[in-house]
N, C-alpha and C positions, 0 to 999 in steps of 0.2 A: 540929379539926385536919385539914389537907388530907391526903387519902389518895392514894397513887399505886400503880397497878397496870400491869403491862406484859404485852402479848400479842403474839404473832406474827400475821401476816395470816391464817393458817389457823385460829387459835383465836378470833380477834376476834369474828366473827359469831356463833359458837356460845355465846359468853359474854354476849351482849347482854342476854338475859333475866334474868341474875343481877346486873346492874349496880346496880339499885335496892336490892337486898338488901345489897350491899356498900357502899352509900352513895356510889356514883359518880354524880355529876350532870353532869360535864363530861368530854369525851373528845377527845383530840388524836390525829389519825391522820396519820402521816407514813410511809406505806408506798408504796414505788415501784411495786409491782404494781397497787395500787388507784388510785394517782395517774395511771397511764398507760394503763390498760385500761378502756374505757368499760363493757364488760359487767360486769367485776368491781365497778366503782364503782356502777353501777346496782343490782346485786344487793345490795351492802352498804347502800346508802341505803334500799332497800325493806325490808331486815331491820331497820334502825333504826326506820323508820316503823311497822313491825309490832310489834317486840319491845321497843323502848325509846323510845317517842314523847316522853317527858319529858326525854330526854338532850340536852344541848347538845354539838354535834359541831363541832370545828374540824378541817378536813380539807384536806390539801395535794392540789392537782389540777393536772395539766398543762393549761394553757388550751386546748390543741389539741382536747381531748375535751369541752369545754364546749359544750353545745347547749341547745335549748329543753327537751328531755326531761329532761336532767340538772338544769338550773336549776329546772324545775318540781318535781322531787323534792327538791332542796335547800330550796326554799321551803316544802315541806310539813312539814319538821322544823325544829327550832331549830338553826341551823348558821351557820358562817362558813367561807369559802373562803380558802385561802392559795395564792398564785401567785408564781412566779418571773418577773420581768421581765428577760429577758436578750437581748443583741444576738446576731444570727447573723453569719456571715461577710459577709453583705451589708449589715449594719447593723441598727438597731433598727426593727422594723416597728410604727410607731405605729397605723396603721389596724387591724392585727390585734388589738392589745391594747385599743384603744378599743372595738372591737366586742364583745369579750368582757366588758369592764367594763360596757358599756351593757346587755348581756344580763343580767348578774347584777343590775344596778340595776333593770331592768324587772321582775324577779321579786322584788325586795325582799330580795335575799340580801346579807348583809354580806360584805366581803372585805378581805383585807390583801395587801400585796405585799412581795416580797423583792427588794432591789437589790444589785448587786455593782459594785465599782469595779475598774479594771484587769481587766475581765472577759475580755479576749482580747488577742492581740498587737496588734490594731489599735485597741484602745480608748484613749480619751484623757480627760483631766479635763473637757474641754468636752463630750464625749459623755455622760459620767456626769452632769454637771449637767443636760443636756438630758433625760436619762431621769428624773432626779429631778423636774424641772419638770413633765414630762408626767405622772408618777405622781401628784403632788399634785393636778393638775387633774382626776383621775378620782375624787376623794373616797374614797380607801381608808380603812378604819377605822384602819389603822396601817401603817407602813412599817418593815420589818425590814432589817437589814444583817448577815447572818450572819458577815461578816468581823470584826465588832466583838465577837463572842462571846469572843475572847481579847484581853487587853490587851498581848500580847507582839508587838513589831514584827516578830519573826522569822516570825510567822504571817500577816503582811500579804502582799499580792501582790508578785511580783517586779517590779523595775524593767524597763521596756521602752523601745523607741525613742519611744513616744508617751506614756508615763507615767513621769515622773521620780520620784525619791525625794521631792522637794518636792511633786509633784502627788499622790502617794499620801498624804502627811501631810495635805494640804489636803482631799482627798476624805474621809479618815478623820474629820477634824474636822467637816466639813459633815454627814457621816452621823451622827456622835454628837450633833450639835446637833439634827438632825431627830428622832432617836430620843428626845431629851429633850423638845423643845418640842412636836412634833406627836404622837408616839405616846404617851409617858408623860404628856404634857400633855392628851391626849384632845381635840385641837383640831379634829378633822375637821369639826364642824358649823359653825364660824365662820372657819376659817383662810383660805380662799380669798376671803372677803369682806374680811378685813383686808388681804390682799395687793392686792386691787383698789383699796382706799382708799389704800394706800401707793404704788401703782403700782410694784411691785417683784416680781421673779421669786423663786420659792421658794428657789432655790439661792443667790441673793444674800442673801436674808433669813437663811438658815441660816448662811451664812459670817459674817455680822455677829453673829449670836447666838453662834456658836462663839468669836468674839473676846471677847464679853461673858462667856461662861463661863470663858475663860482668865483674864481679869482678876479674876473673882470666885471663882477657885479651885474651880470645879465642872465642869471640862472632862474630856476623856478621860484625860489624864495625871494628874489629881488623885486618881483612884480613885473619883470620884463615880459612883454607879450609880443612874440615874433610876428604875428599876423598884423599887428598895428604899425610895424616898422616898414619903411620903404625897402624894397628888395635890394637896392644899391647898398644900403647899410648892412644887411645880412651878408651880401657878397663881400664887403670889406672884412667882416668877421671871418668868413670862409678863407679868404686869401691869407690873412694873418695866421690863422691856425694851421692851414696847409703848409705854409712856408716853414713854420716851426716844426711841424711833424716830419716833413721831408728832410730837414736838417738833422733831426733827432734820429731818423732811420738811415742816415748816411746816403740819402738820395737827393742831395742838393743840386745835382746836375739836371734834375727833372723840374726844378722850380719854374724856369721860363715857360716850358711847355704846359705845365699844369695851370699856371696863372693865365696864360693866353686862352686855354680851353674854357676855363671858368669865366673869364671876362667876355669872350665872344658869345658863349651860350647864354650868359646872363643878359647881355645886351639884346639878344634876339628874343629872349623871354619877355623882357620889358616892352619891346616893340610890339609883340603879339598881345600882351595882356593890358598894357597901359597906353599903347600907341606912342611910346616914348622913343624918339630917335636918339642916337648916340654917336659920339666920335671917340674912338679908343685907339690907344697906341699898343701895337703888337710887336712881338719878336718874330713871329712866323706868319707866313701868308695865310689869309683867312680860308682860302680854298683847301689848303693842306689841313688846317685845324678842323674843318668841317667834313673832311674826307674820312674814309674807313680806316686809314692808317693810324689815326689818332686814338683808336680804341686801345691799342697797345702803346702806352705812353713811353715805355722804356725803349722800344724799337723806334718809335717816332723821334724821340730825342736823339737817338744815335744816328738815324739815317736821313732825316729831313734837314735840309739846310735852313739856317735862320735867314729871315728876310725882313728886317726892321721896317715897319710901315705904320702909317696912320690911316685909319679907314673911318668912313661915315656909314652907319647902318641905318637904313630907312625903308619905308614902304613905297612900292611902285604904285602907279595909279590903279592897277588891277588888284591891289591889296597884297601882293606878294612881297616878301622881304628881299632886300638886295643890299649891296654895299659898293662904295666907290673908294678908290685910293685918293688921298689928299696929299698935297705937298707938305713935307715936314717943316 
């Protein structure tokens, strides 16, 4: 059973030593003081390193205070960074955010981002889509939309001169689609490669998937909650939609490759997150699917030979994932 404990920022560091005794293995820190003060953040990370090195920490950080020292400390513990991607009065600074993402990536630190629509008086649906397209290109582990935490339209942003009621509904549907397909679907490892093959922007893809969700009664309005579903169910949705989209774009020859990449990465993610072993049927050799060649799915489909196989994916005794071939 999952246990939850709550601490204020003053108590947090002093309680780290006791976390293992209380069965706490994961910690989410959304404290404005720590998030915005580099000295407090550094001290906290050092305490985690010393007193709770086995703890996984998800921590919200203002990207302005991210530098090499902080990223090095984050990489020394098991951690994930949460950042808000927000436009200023002068617009959205892509160079600033891309530098921060590259810094985290260089140190091997996982990160997720939060996006907002109608984020300011001058925000527009077009600008929101551009922020979403940019965010996906940074390979975040997940993309959150805090405005979706309530399903009540009254809690959505107010209509402005640049964001009509129709625009807000469109942005909400795109956001929910991304939340389902990308975040709940654990698509980070292969999503940009699929988009490259389809030659489509993320916001356009998510708008199309939002319509697919509406038709299939699993959209925002239906009461569907992607985080409450098993990942295998989200994966089935992904596979159905991707097959339809590839056919629509005249890319039907890529379907076996795309399906295999989604299936093997999905199985590995469930193995890591839920400890769930899997037996899957593939068209290509797993080593090829997990190799660098699969990043370019068009070239992969053209150049790599098919090798129909059934494989079992499991954890070794040392906790590392592995697979074996089974007789068909």
